[in-house]
py3Dmol code that shows the C-alpha trace and the ligand (Angstrom):
import py3Dmol

protein = """\
ATOM      1  CA  UNK A   1      17.179  30.533-158.511  1.00  0.00           C
ATOM      2  CA  UNK A   2      16.125  26.924-158.974  1.00  0.00           C
ATOM      3  CA  UNK A   3      16.397  25.386-162.406  1.00  0.00           C
ATOM      4  CA  UNK A   4      13.257  23.263-162.227  1.00  0.00           C
ATOM      5  CA  UNK A   5      10.202  23.824-164.392  1.00  0.00           C
ATOM      6  CA  UNK A   6       9.777  22.853-167.982  1.00  0.00           C
ATOM      7  CA  UNK A   7       9.858  26.441-169.199  1.00  0.00           C
ATOM      8  CA  UNK A   8      13.303  27.169-167.860  1.00  0.00           C
ATOM      9  CA  UNK A   9      15.101  24.077-169.078  1.00  0.00           C
ATOM     10  CA  UNK A  10      13.439  24.399-172.474  1.00  0.00           C
ATOM     11  CA  UNK A  11      14.282  28.061-172.878  1.00  0.00           C
ATOM     12  CA  UNK A  12      17.811  27.080-171.917  1.00  0.00           C
ATOM     13  CA  UNK A  13      17.777  24.386-174.580  1.00  0.00           C
ATOM     14  CA  UNK A  14      16.731  26.924-177.180  1.00  0.00           C
ATOM     15  CA  UNK A  15      20.096  28.631-176.699  1.00  0.00           C
ATOM     16  CA  UNK A  16      22.382  25.702-175.883  1.00  0.00           C
ATOM     17  CA  UNK A  17      24.776  23.859-178.195  1.00  0.00           C
ATOM     18  CA  UNK A  18      26.730  20.611-177.991  1.00  0.00           C
ATOM     19  CA  UNK A  19      30.041  22.366-177.332  1.00  0.00           C
ATOM     20  CA  UNK A  20      30.914  24.487-174.298  1.00  0.00           C
ATOM     21  CA  UNK A  21      28.919  27.615-173.548  1.00  0.00           C
ATOM     22  CA  UNK A  22      25.518  28.732-174.714  1.00  0.00           C
ATOM     23  CA  UNK A  23      24.628  30.150-178.129  1.00  0.00           C
ATOM     24  CA  UNK A  24      24.597  33.891-177.643  1.00  0.00           C
ATOM     25  CA  UNK A  25      22.274  34.849-180.457  1.00  0.00           C
ATOM     26  CA  UNK A  26      19.997  32.824-182.669  1.00  0.00           C
ATOM     27  CA  UNK A  27      18.267  33.647-185.891  1.00  0.00           C
ATOM     28  CA  UNK A  28      14.530  33.780-185.466  1.00  0.00           C
ATOM     29  CA  UNK A  29      13.482  31.232-188.093  1.00  0.00           C
ATOM     30  CA  UNK A  30      10.858  28.511-188.460  1.00  0.00           C
ATOM     31  CA  UNK A  31      12.909  26.010-186.498  1.00  0.00           C
ATOM     32  CA  UNK A  32      13.333  28.327-183.565  1.00  0.00           C
ATOM     33  CA  UNK A  33       9.670  29.316-183.603  1.00  0.00           C
ATOM     34  CA  UNK A  34       8.651  25.682-183.568  1.00  0.00           C
ATOM     35  CA  UNK A  35      10.922  25.053-180.593  1.00  0.00           C
ATOM     36  CA  UNK A  36       9.519  28.080-178.830  1.00  0.00           C
ATOM     37  CA  UNK A  37       5.993  26.805-179.444  1.00  0.00           C
ATOM     38  CA  UNK A  38       6.946  23.451-177.953  1.00  0.00           C
ATOM     39  CA  UNK A  39       8.411  25.182-174.943  1.00  0.00           C
ATOM     40  CA  UNK A  40       5.210  27.114-174.317  1.00  0.00           C
ATOM     41  CA  UNK A  41       3.032  24.039-174.746  1.00  0.00           C
ATOM     42  CA  UNK A  42       5.270  22.093-172.349  1.00  0.00           C
ATOM     43  CA  UNK A  43       4.847  24.958-169.887  1.00  0.00           C
ATOM     44  CA  UNK A  44       1.044  24.321-169.890  1.00  0.00           C
ATOM     45  CA  UNK A  45       0.084  27.326-171.974  1.00  0.00           C
ATOM     46  CA  UNK A  46      -2.075  25.279-174.288  1.00  0.00           C
ATOM     47  CA  UNK A  47      -1.700  24.952-178.040  1.00  0.00           C
ATOM     48  CA  UNK A  48      -3.823  27.932-179.122  1.00  0.00           C
ATOM     49  CA  UNK A  49      -2.201  30.369-176.745  1.00  0.00           C
ATOM     50  CA  UNK A  50       1.274  29.040-177.543  1.00  0.00           C
ATOM     51  CA  UNK A  51       0.667  29.557-181.267  1.00  0.00           C
ATOM     52  CA  UNK A  52      -0.665  33.065-180.807  1.00  0.00           C
ATOM     53  CA  UNK A  53       2.154  34.135-178.491  1.00  0.00           C
ATOM     54  CA  UNK A  54       4.768  32.692-180.841  1.00  0.00           C
ATOM     55  CA  UNK A  55       3.321  34.378-183.903  1.00  0.00           C
ATOM     56  CA  UNK A  56       3.171  37.714-182.069  1.00  0.00           C
ATOM     57  CA  UNK A  57       6.841  37.342-181.190  1.00  0.00           C
ATOM     58  CA  UNK A  58       7.676  36.404-184.789  1.00  0.00           C
ATOM     59  CA  UNK A  59       5.844  39.333-186.332  1.00  0.00           C
ATOM     60  CA  UNK A  60       8.326  41.631-188.048  1.00  0.00           C
ATOM     61  CA  UNK A  61      11.295  39.781-186.549  1.00  0.00           C
ATOM     62  CA  UNK A  62      11.809  36.784-188.868  1.00  0.00           C
ATOM     63  CA  UNK A  63      15.476  36.484-189.852  1.00  0.00           C
ATOM     64  CA  UNK A  64      16.683  38.693-187.009  1.00  0.00           C
ATOM     65  CA  UNK A  65      19.361  37.485-184.630  1.00  0.00           C
ATOM     66  CA  UNK A  66      18.075  37.581-181.076  1.00  0.00           C
ATOM     67  CA  UNK A  67      19.703  36.874-177.752  1.00  0.00           C
ATOM     68  CA  UNK A  68      18.192  34.669-175.073  1.00  0.00           C
ATOM     69  CA  UNK A  69      17.519  37.785-173.000  1.00  0.00           C
ATOM     70  CA  UNK A  70      15.694  39.408-175.910  1.00  0.00           C
ATOM     71  CA  UNK A  71      13.484  36.355-176.430  1.00  0.00           C
ATOM     72  CA  UNK A  72      12.759  36.261-172.720  1.00  0.00           C
ATOM     73  CA  UNK A  73      11.816  39.924-172.699  1.00  0.00           C
ATOM     74  CA  UNK A  74       9.520  39.511-175.723  1.00  0.00           C
ATOM     75  CA  UNK A  75       7.912  36.476-174.146  1.00  0.00           C
ATOM     76  CA  UNK A  76       7.459  38.203-170.797  1.00  0.00           C
ATOM     77  CA  UNK A  77       5.863  41.192-172.538  1.00  0.00           C
ATOM     78  CA  UNK A  78       3.419  38.927-174.401  1.00  0.00           C
ATOM     79  CA  UNK A  79       2.486  37.098-171.206  1.00  0.00           C
ATOM     80  CA  UNK A  80       2.068  40.327-169.273  1.00  0.00           C
ATOM     81  CA  UNK A  81      -0.193  41.676-172.032  1.00  0.00           C
ATOM     82  CA  UNK A  82      -2.445  38.622-171.757  1.00  0.00           C
ATOM     83  CA  UNK A  83      -2.464  38.606-167.954  1.00  0.00           C
ATOM     84  CA  UNK A  84      -2.912  42.289-167.160  1.00  0.00           C
ATOM     85  CA  UNK A  85      -6.643  42.429-167.945  1.00  0.00           C
ATOM     86  CA  UNK A  86      -7.411  39.486-165.634  1.00  0.00           C
ATOM     87  CA  UNK A  87      -5.299  40.564-162.663  1.00  0.00           C
ATOM     88  CA  UNK A  88      -8.043  41.986-160.477  1.00  0.00           C
ATOM     89  CA  UNK A  89      -8.638  41.696-156.740  1.00  0.00           C
ATOM     90  CA  UNK A  90     -11.988  40.293-155.662  1.00  0.00           C
ATOM     91  CA  UNK A  91     -14.518  43.106-156.049  1.00  0.00           C
ATOM     92  CA  UNK A  92     -16.343  44.164-152.916  1.00  0.00           C
ATOM     93  CA  UNK A  93     -19.878  45.491-153.083  1.00  0.00           C
ATOM     94  CA  UNK A  94     -21.675  47.741-150.603  1.00  0.00           C
ATOM     95  CA  UNK A  95     -23.563  44.814-149.142  1.00  0.00           C
ATOM     96  CA  UNK A  96     -23.557  43.181-145.752  1.00  0.00           C
ATOM     97  CA  UNK A  97     -22.650  40.440-145.654  1.00  0.00           C
ATOM     98  CA  UNK A  98     -20.674  40.065-148.856  1.00  0.00           C
ATOM     99  CA  UNK A  99     -21.369  36.471-149.785  1.00  0.00           C
ATOM    100  CA  UNK A 100     -18.546  34.531-151.350  1.00  0.00           C
ATOM    101  CA  UNK A 101     -19.319  31.049-152.623  1.00  0.00           C
ATOM    102  CA  UNK A 102     -16.176  28.963-152.993  1.00  0.00           C
ATOM    103  CA  UNK A 103     -16.228  26.099-155.494  1.00  0.00           C
ATOM    104  CA  UNK A 104     -13.680  23.666-156.899  1.00  0.00           C
ATOM    105  CA  UNK A 105     -12.755  20.007-156.946  1.00  0.00           C
ATOM    106  CA  UNK A 106     -11.629  18.308-153.746  1.00  0.00           C
ATOM    107  CA  UNK A 107      -7.948  18.783-153.148  1.00  0.00           C
ATOM    108  CA  UNK A 108      -7.729  22.022-155.123  1.00  0.00           C
ATOM    109  CA  UNK A 109      -7.183  24.026-151.952  1.00  0.00           C
ATOM    110  CA  UNK A 110     -10.681  25.358-151.204  1.00  0.00           C
ATOM    111  CA  UNK A 111     -10.467  24.862-147.453  1.00  0.00           C
ATOM    112  CA  UNK A 112      -7.009  26.392-147.211  1.00  0.00           C
ATOM    113  CA  UNK A 113      -7.991  29.340-149.420  1.00  0.00           C
ATOM    114  CA  UNK A 114     -11.082  30.044-147.312  1.00  0.00           C
ATOM    115  CA  UNK A 115      -8.878  30.048-144.203  1.00  0.00           C
ATOM    116  CA  UNK A 116      -6.427  32.442-145.845  1.00  0.00           C
ATOM    117  CA  UNK A 117      -9.188  34.757-147.099  1.00  0.00           C
ATOM    118  CA  UNK A 118     -10.863  34.765-143.687  1.00  0.00           C
ATOM    119  CA  UNK A 119      -7.587  35.716-142.073  1.00  0.00           C
ATOM    120  CA  UNK A 120      -6.878  38.493-144.600  1.00  0.00           C
ATOM    121  CA  UNK A 121     -10.279  40.106-144.175  1.00  0.00           C
ATOM    122  CA  UNK A 122     -10.219  39.673-140.417  1.00  0.00           C
ATOM    123  CA  UNK A 123      -6.809  41.391-140.299  1.00  0.00           C
ATOM    124  CA  UNK A 124      -8.286  44.214-142.359  1.00  0.00           C
ATOM    125  CA  UNK A 125     -10.813  44.733-139.579  1.00  0.00           C
ATOM    126  CA  UNK A 126     -13.728  42.919-141.211  1.00  0.00           C
ATOM    127  CA  UNK A 127     -16.175  40.687-139.426  1.00  0.00           C
ATOM    128  CA  UNK A 128     -16.077  37.309-141.138  1.00  0.00           C
ATOM    129  CA  UNK A 129     -18.200  34.163-140.888  1.00  0.00           C
ATOM    130  CA  UNK A 130     -17.406  30.824-142.543  1.00  0.00           C
ATOM    131  CA  UNK A 131     -20.009  28.213-143.473  1.00  0.00           C
ATOM    132  CA  UNK A 132     -18.659  24.664-143.787  1.00  0.00           C
ATOM    133  CA  UNK A 133     -20.888  23.754-146.708  1.00  0.00           C
ATOM    134  CA  UNK A 134     -19.158  20.526-147.671  1.00  0.00           C
ATOM    135  CA  UNK A 135     -21.312  18.637-145.192  1.00  0.00           C
ATOM    136  CA  UNK A 136     -20.500  15.265-146.736  1.00  0.00           C
ATOM    137  CA  UNK A 137     -16.796  15.400-145.880  1.00  0.00           C
ATOM    138  CA  UNK A 138     -16.319  15.327-142.125  1.00  0.00           C
ATOM    139  CA  UNK A 139     -12.593  15.854-142.607  1.00  0.00           C
ATOM    140  CA  UNK A 140     -13.206  19.011-144.635  1.00  0.00           C
ATOM    141  CA  UNK A 141     -15.439  20.419-141.905  1.00  0.00           C
ATOM    142  CA  UNK A 142     -12.837  19.637-139.243  1.00  0.00           C
ATOM    143  CA  UNK A 143     -10.094  21.193-141.334  1.00  0.00           C
ATOM    144  CA  UNK A 144     -12.161  24.319-141.870  1.00  0.00           C
ATOM    145  CA  UNK A 145     -12.669  24.598-138.114  1.00  0.00           C
ATOM    146  CA  UNK A 146      -8.909  24.459-137.644  1.00  0.00           C
ATOM    147  CA  UNK A 147      -8.509  27.300-140.162  1.00  0.00           C
ATOM    148  CA  UNK A 148     -11.337  29.248-138.524  1.00  0.00           C
ATOM    149  CA  UNK A 149      -9.595  28.954-135.147  1.00  0.00           C
ATOM    150  CA  UNK A 150      -6.321  30.104-136.655  1.00  0.00           C
ATOM    151  CA  UNK A 151      -7.978  33.087-138.286  1.00  0.00           C
ATOM    152  CA  UNK A 152     -10.150  33.827-135.251  1.00  0.00           C
ATOM    153  CA  UNK A 153     -13.320  33.510-137.301  1.00  0.00           C
ATOM    154  CA  UNK A 154     -16.459  31.498-136.417  1.00  0.00           C
ATOM    155  CA  UNK A 155     -17.153  28.436-138.556  1.00  0.00           C
ATOM    156  CA  UNK A 156     -20.764  27.336-138.843  1.00  0.00           C
ATOM    157  CA  UNK A 157     -21.202  23.603-139.299  1.00  0.00           C
ATOM    158  CA  UNK A 158     -24.035  21.136-139.678  1.00  0.00           C
ATOM    159  CA  UNK A 159     -24.207  17.404-138.916  1.00  0.00           C
ATOM    160  CA  UNK A 160     -22.518  15.174-141.463  1.00  0.00           C
ATOM    161  CA  UNK A 161     -24.741  14.456-144.435  1.00  0.00           C
ATOM    162  CA  UNK A 162     -27.163  17.287-143.761  1.00  0.00           C
ATOM    163  CA  UNK A 163     -28.402  19.677-146.434  1.00  0.00           C
ATOM    164  CA  UNK A 164     -25.716  22.262-147.344  1.00  0.00           C
ATOM    165  CA  UNK A 165     -28.417  24.692-148.476  1.00  0.00           C
ATOM    166  CA  UNK A 166     -30.027  24.694-145.070  1.00  0.00           C
ATOM    167  CA  UNK A 167     -26.609  25.368-143.502  1.00  0.00           C
ATOM    168  CA  UNK A 168     -26.082  28.208-145.992  1.00  0.00           C
ATOM    169  CA  UNK A 169     -29.466  29.669-145.058  1.00  0.00           C
ATOM    170  CA  UNK A 170     -28.659  29.505-141.352  1.00  0.00           C
ATOM    171  CA  UNK A 171     -25.266  31.045-142.037  1.00  0.00           C
ATOM    172  CA  UNK A 172     -26.895  33.928-143.932  1.00  0.00           C
ATOM    173  CA  UNK A 173     -29.295  34.487-141.053  1.00  0.00           C
ATOM    174  CA  UNK A 174     -26.468  34.472-138.533  1.00  0.00           C
ATOM    175  CA  UNK A 175     -24.174  36.676-140.637  1.00  0.00           C
ATOM    176  CA  UNK A 176     -26.957  39.218-141.151  1.00  0.00           C
ATOM    177  CA  UNK A 177     -27.916  39.180-137.466  1.00  0.00           C
ATOM    178  CA  UNK A 178     -24.286  39.645-136.436  1.00  0.00           C
ATOM    179  CA  UNK A 179     -23.703  42.416-138.963  1.00  0.00           C
ATOM    180  CA  UNK A 180     -20.897  40.411-140.561  1.00  0.00           C
ATOM    181  CA  UNK A 181     -19.040  41.975-143.476  1.00  0.00           C
ATOM    182  CA  UNK A 182     -18.188  38.739-145.197  1.00  0.00           C
ATOM    183  CA  UNK A 183     -19.678  35.272-145.397  1.00  0.00           C
ATOM    184  CA  UNK A 184     -17.455  32.617-146.973  1.00  0.00           C
ATOM    185  CA  UNK A 185     -19.331  29.480-147.998  1.00  0.00           C
ATOM    186  CA  UNK A 186     -17.417  26.278-148.673  1.00  0.00           C
ATOM    187  CA  UNK A 187     -19.046  23.798-151.045  1.00  0.00           C
ATOM    188  CA  UNK A 188     -18.621  20.172-152.044  1.00  0.00           C
ATOM    189  CA  UNK A 189     -16.171  19.289-154.792  1.00  0.00           C
ATOM    190  CA  UNK A 190     -17.412  15.872-155.814  1.00  0.00           C
ATOM    191  CA  UNK A 191     -17.401  15.869-159.575  1.00  0.00           C
ATOM    192  CA  UNK A 192     -18.338  12.177-159.757  1.00  0.00           C
ATOM    193  CA  UNK A 193     -21.983  13.109-159.728  1.00  0.00           C
ATOM    194  CA  UNK A 194     -22.277  16.391-161.544  1.00  0.00           C
ATOM    195  CA  UNK A 195     -26.064  16.495-161.640  1.00  0.00           C
ATOM    196  CA  UNK A 196     -26.172  16.232-157.840  1.00  0.00           C
ATOM    197  CA  UNK A 197     -23.504  18.850-157.385  1.00  0.00           C
ATOM    198  CA  UNK A 198     -25.227  21.208-159.792  1.00  0.00           C
ATOM    199  CA  UNK A 199     -28.507  20.818-157.918  1.00  0.00           C
ATOM    200  CA  UNK A 200     -26.699  21.293-154.605  1.00  0.00           C
ATOM    201  CA  UNK A 201     -24.991  24.511-155.710  1.00  0.00           C
ATOM    202  CA  UNK A 202     -28.182  25.821-157.314  1.00  0.00           C
ATOM    203  CA  UNK A 203     -30.098  25.177-154.118  1.00  0.00           C
ATOM    204  CA  UNK A 204     -27.493  27.007-152.017  1.00  0.00           C
ATOM    205  CA  UNK A 205     -27.797  29.998-154.335  1.00  0.00           C
ATOM    206  CA  UNK A 206     -31.619  29.833-154.217  1.00  0.00           C
ATOM    207  CA  UNK A 207     -31.802  29.878-150.434  1.00  0.00           C
ATOM    208  CA  UNK A 208     -29.231  32.599-149.873  1.00  0.00           C
ATOM    209  CA  UNK A 209     -31.120  34.743-152.405  1.00  0.00           C
ATOM    210  CA  UNK A 210     -34.156  34.522-150.150  1.00  0.00           C
ATOM    211  CA  UNK A 211     -32.110  36.582-147.721  1.00  0.00           C
ATOM    212  CA  UNK A 212     -30.356  38.793-150.280  1.00  0.00           C
ATOM    213  CA  UNK A 213     -31.376  38.601-153.901  1.00  0.00           C
ATOM    214  CA  UNK A 214     -27.983  39.944-155.032  1.00  0.00           C
ATOM    215  CA  UNK A 215     -26.040  37.088-153.382  1.00  0.00           C
ATOM    216  CA  UNK A 216     -23.659  35.400-153.909  1.00  0.00           C
ATOM    217  CA  UNK A 217     -21.600  38.484-154.738  1.00  0.00           C
ATOM    218  CA  UNK A 218     -18.613  36.431-155.786  1.00  0.00           C
ATOM    219  CA  UNK A 219     -18.314  32.812-156.826  1.00  0.00           C
ATOM    220  CA  UNK A 220     -14.667  31.846-156.612  1.00  0.00           C
ATOM    221  CA  UNK A 221     -13.353  28.831-158.429  1.00  0.00           C
ATOM    222  CA  UNK A 222     -10.243  27.423-156.732  1.00  0.00           C
ATOM    223  CA  UNK A 223      -7.823  25.661-159.087  1.00  0.00           C
ATOM    224  CA  UNK A 224      -4.637  23.740-158.381  1.00  0.00           C
ATOM    225  CA  UNK A 225      -1.757  24.926-160.595  1.00  0.00           C
ATOM    226  CA  UNK A 226      -0.098  21.520-160.458  1.00  0.00           C
ATOM    227  CA  UNK A 227      -2.965  19.918-162.396  1.00  0.00           C
ATOM    228  CA  UNK A 228      -1.845  21.725-165.548  1.00  0.00           C
ATOM    229  CA  UNK A 229      -4.207  21.527-168.498  1.00  0.00           C
ATOM    230  CA  UNK A 230      -6.850  19.781-166.338  1.00  0.00           C
ATOM    231  CA  UNK A 231      -7.680  23.222-165.070  1.00  0.00           C
ATOM    232  CA  UNK A 232      -9.220  24.051-168.456  1.00  0.00           C
ATOM    233  CA  UNK A 233     -11.862  21.348-168.148  1.00  0.00           C
ATOM    234  CA  UNK A 234     -12.432  22.273-164.507  1.00  0.00           C
ATOM    235  CA  UNK A 235     -13.263  25.842-165.509  1.00  0.00           C
ATOM    236  CA  UNK A 236     -15.590  24.579-168.251  1.00  0.00           C
ATOM    237  CA  UNK A 237     -17.315  22.203-165.833  1.00  0.00           C
ATOM    238  CA  UNK A 238     -17.730  24.688-163.000  1.00  0.00           C
ATOM    239  CA  UNK A 239     -18.981  27.384-165.345  1.00  0.00           C
ATOM    240  CA  UNK A 240     -21.839  24.996-166.107  1.00  0.00           C
ATOM    241  CA  UNK A 241     -22.407  24.232-162.424  1.00  0.00           C
ATOM    242  CA  UNK A 242     -22.173  27.754-161.036  1.00  0.00           C
ATOM    243  CA  UNK A 243     -21.866  31.373-162.081  1.00  0.00           C
ATOM    244  CA  UNK A 244     -18.085  31.539-161.621  1.00  0.00           C
ATOM    245  CA  UNK A 245     -16.987  35.168-161.202  1.00  0.00           C
ATOM    246  CA  UNK A 246     -13.285  34.750-160.499  1.00  0.00           C
ATOM    247  CA  UNK A 247     -10.388  32.389-159.951  1.00  0.00           C
ATOM    248  CA  UNK A 248      -7.895  31.622-157.226  1.00  0.00           C
ATOM    249  CA  UNK A 249      -4.928  29.552-158.384  1.00  0.00           C
ATOM    250  CA  UNK A 250      -3.262  27.576-155.597  1.00  0.00           C
ATOM    251  CA  UNK A 251       0.100  25.832-155.263  1.00  0.00           C
ATOM    252  CA  UNK A 252       2.061  28.321-157.335  1.00  0.00           C
ATOM    253  CA  UNK A 253       4.874  27.949-154.795  1.00  0.00           C
ATOM    254  CA  UNK A 254       5.753  24.479-156.071  1.00  0.00           C
ATOM    255  CA  UNK A 255       7.473  23.494-159.277  1.00  0.00           C
ATOM    256  CA  UNK A 256       4.395  24.478-161.297  1.00  0.00           C
ATOM    257  CA  UNK A 257       5.157  27.857-162.796  1.00  0.00           C
ATOM    258  CA  UNK A 258       1.550  28.372-163.739  1.00  0.00           C
ATOM    259  CA  UNK A 259       1.732  28.498-167.529  1.00  0.00           C
ATOM    260  CA  UNK A 260      -1.803  27.165-167.259  1.00  0.00           C
ATOM    261  CA  UNK A 261      -2.896  30.598-166.022  1.00  0.00           C
ATOM    262  CA  UNK A 262      -1.926  32.127-169.363  1.00  0.00           C
ATOM    263  CA  UNK A 263      -3.994  29.519-171.123  1.00  0.00           C
ATOM    264  CA  UNK A 264      -6.977  30.201-168.843  1.00  0.00           C
ATOM    265  CA  UNK A 265      -6.682  33.972-169.145  1.00  0.00           C
ATOM    266  CA  UNK A 266      -6.468  33.784-172.921  1.00  0.00           C
ATOM    267  CA  UNK A 267      -9.369  31.380-173.162  1.00  0.00           C
ATOM    268  CA  UNK A 268     -11.861  32.469-170.521  1.00  0.00           C
ATOM    269  CA  UNK A 269     -10.815  35.974-169.460  1.00  0.00           C
ATOM    270  CA  UNK A 270     -11.985  35.299-165.894  1.00  0.00           C
ATOM    271  CA  UNK A 271     -10.367  37.556-163.312  1.00  0.00           C
ATOM    272  CA  UNK A 272      -7.612  36.039-161.191  1.00  0.00           C
ATOM    273  CA  UNK A 273      -8.228  37.377-157.703  1.00  0.00           C
ATOM    274  CA  UNK A 274      -5.389  35.765-155.804  1.00  0.00           C
ATOM    275  CA  UNK A 275      -2.771  33.044-155.869  1.00  0.00           C
ATOM    276  CA  UNK A 276      -1.849  30.470-153.239  1.00  0.00           C
ATOM    277  CA  UNK A 277       1.870  30.407-152.560  1.00  0.00           C
ATOM    278  CA  UNK A 278       2.124  28.002-149.637  1.00  0.00           C
ATOM    279  CA  UNK A 279       0.292  26.115-146.938  1.00  0.00           C
ATOM    280  CA  UNK A 280       0.449  28.800-144.244  1.00  0.00           C
ATOM    281  CA  UNK A 281      -2.300  31.270-143.418  1.00  0.00           C
ATOM    282  CA  UNK A 282      -0.490  34.259-144.955  1.00  0.00           C
ATOM    283  CA  UNK A 283       0.354  32.430-148.171  1.00  0.00           C
ATOM    284  CA  UNK A 284      -2.269  34.107-150.332  1.00  0.00           C
ATOM    285  CA  UNK A 285      -0.974  36.839-152.609  1.00  0.00           C
ATOM    286  CA  UNK A 286      -2.500  39.239-155.113  1.00  0.00           C
ATOM    287  CA  UNK A 287      -1.853  38.220-158.681  1.00  0.00           C
ATOM    288  CA  UNK A 288       0.867  40.385-160.242  1.00  0.00           C
ATOM    289  CA  UNK A 289       1.189  39.936-164.036  1.00  0.00           C
ATOM    290  CA  UNK A 290       4.741  41.303-164.299  1.00  0.00           C
ATOM    291  CA  UNK A 291       6.140  39.182-161.449  1.00  0.00           C
ATOM    292  CA  UNK A 292       4.269  36.219-162.834  1.00  0.00           C
ATOM    293  CA  UNK A 293       5.638  36.689-166.364  1.00  0.00           C
ATOM    294  CA  UNK A 294       9.150  37.093-164.980  1.00  0.00           C
ATOM    295  CA  UNK A 295       8.862  33.889-162.921  1.00  0.00           C
ATOM    296  CA  UNK A 296       7.384  31.976-165.834  1.00  0.00           C
ATOM    297  CA  UNK A 297      10.029  32.995-168.352  1.00  0.00           C
ATOM    298  CA  UNK A 298      12.789  32.434-165.807  1.00  0.00           C
TER     299      UNK A 298
END
"""
ligand_1 = """\
28
GDP
P -9.812 21.159 -150.624
O -10.042 19.681 -150.658
O -10.104 21.779 -151.937
O -10.507 21.835 -149.511
O -8.254 21.346 -150.443
P -7.378 21.719 -149.163
O -7.557 23.144 -148.807
O -7.611 20.728 -148.103
O -5.910 21.579 -149.769
C -5.408 20.361 -150.263
C -3.904 20.302 -149.994
O -3.258 21.321 -150.744
C -3.533 20.548 -148.540
O -2.474 19.695 -148.201
C -3.078 21.997 -148.524
O -2.131 22.257 -147.509
C -2.467 22.127 -149.899
N -2.479 23.522 -150.401
C -3.536 24.348 -150.561
N -3.158 25.526 -151.082
C -1.823 25.451 -151.271
C -0.811 26.353 -151.799
O -1.071 27.479 -152.239
N 0.472 25.885 -151.827
C 0.793 24.622 -151.365
N 2.072 24.262 -151.432
N -0.112 23.772 -150.896
C -1.395 24.171 -150.829
"""
view = py3Dmol.view(width=600, height=400)
view.addModel(protein, "pdb")
view.setStyle({"model": 0}, {"cartoon": {"style": "trace"}})
view.addModel(ligand_1, "xyz")
view.setStyle({"model": 1}, {"stick": {}})
view.zoomTo()
view.show()
């Protein structure tokens, strides 16, 4: 296994010494706890979560000699405990079409995630329609069409600069007429003008509710794991802009080990529906807390 990632090198440092060979056991004292805290903060877990995790590990164990493997196991158990409640696949409701609004900043992986989701549902025998709702980015629309072709799913588009809500309305009409199971709606990710974006998202929701007053059934926020603690403010922002119901964390295949997910889970408790683990169409995986904790603790 690779040795990259702040968590690994730091956990290694916790048990290394100047001479040859690692320290086999270390007394759990204030110094070690402080180092452990630093390690968790450096791994993007955020200060509050790092403090809580560390104090849970310390409880009843101060003064004990622990091995690196024991610390790892305690840490993995703490992380798993935080992550288990949020590891939930996207809920599906008995509605046709299921409407999934996909939000997130540009570059987070929205387009790619929509392509992957479309492919997954299509492979499961579902009829899927995509609406290219980021009508201001011609490149995004083109890219979505490429993904639609790959997945074998129709992508509804509108001329550049046209109203995304009117595209969403047309897409609802088409998806209902076709008896589609799933409608995935891409949205703009320009945070430069939040008031505009908020109005845009609100209008999309308003018009699709004219066709189904329970829609959208899911509002997925796509986050890029490599942005670290930035993800916290993105969740806060998008919760104000839309009724976020779940998260997809992309780019967990890179060096980012996703400590930020622990921070988000601890702070917001939003379900994590899936993780992006690559740029290919099949690179969308369910979120598994145990595997995740094992990868994070190294
Ligand atoms: P959007 O602007 O939010 O629609 O983002 P895109 O879907 O265009 O993705 C931005 C970049 O991130 C592209 O180069 C994607 O190939 C890449 N990307 C998206 N998801 C993942 C992932 O899970 N892993 C990796 N390694 N790259 C990803």
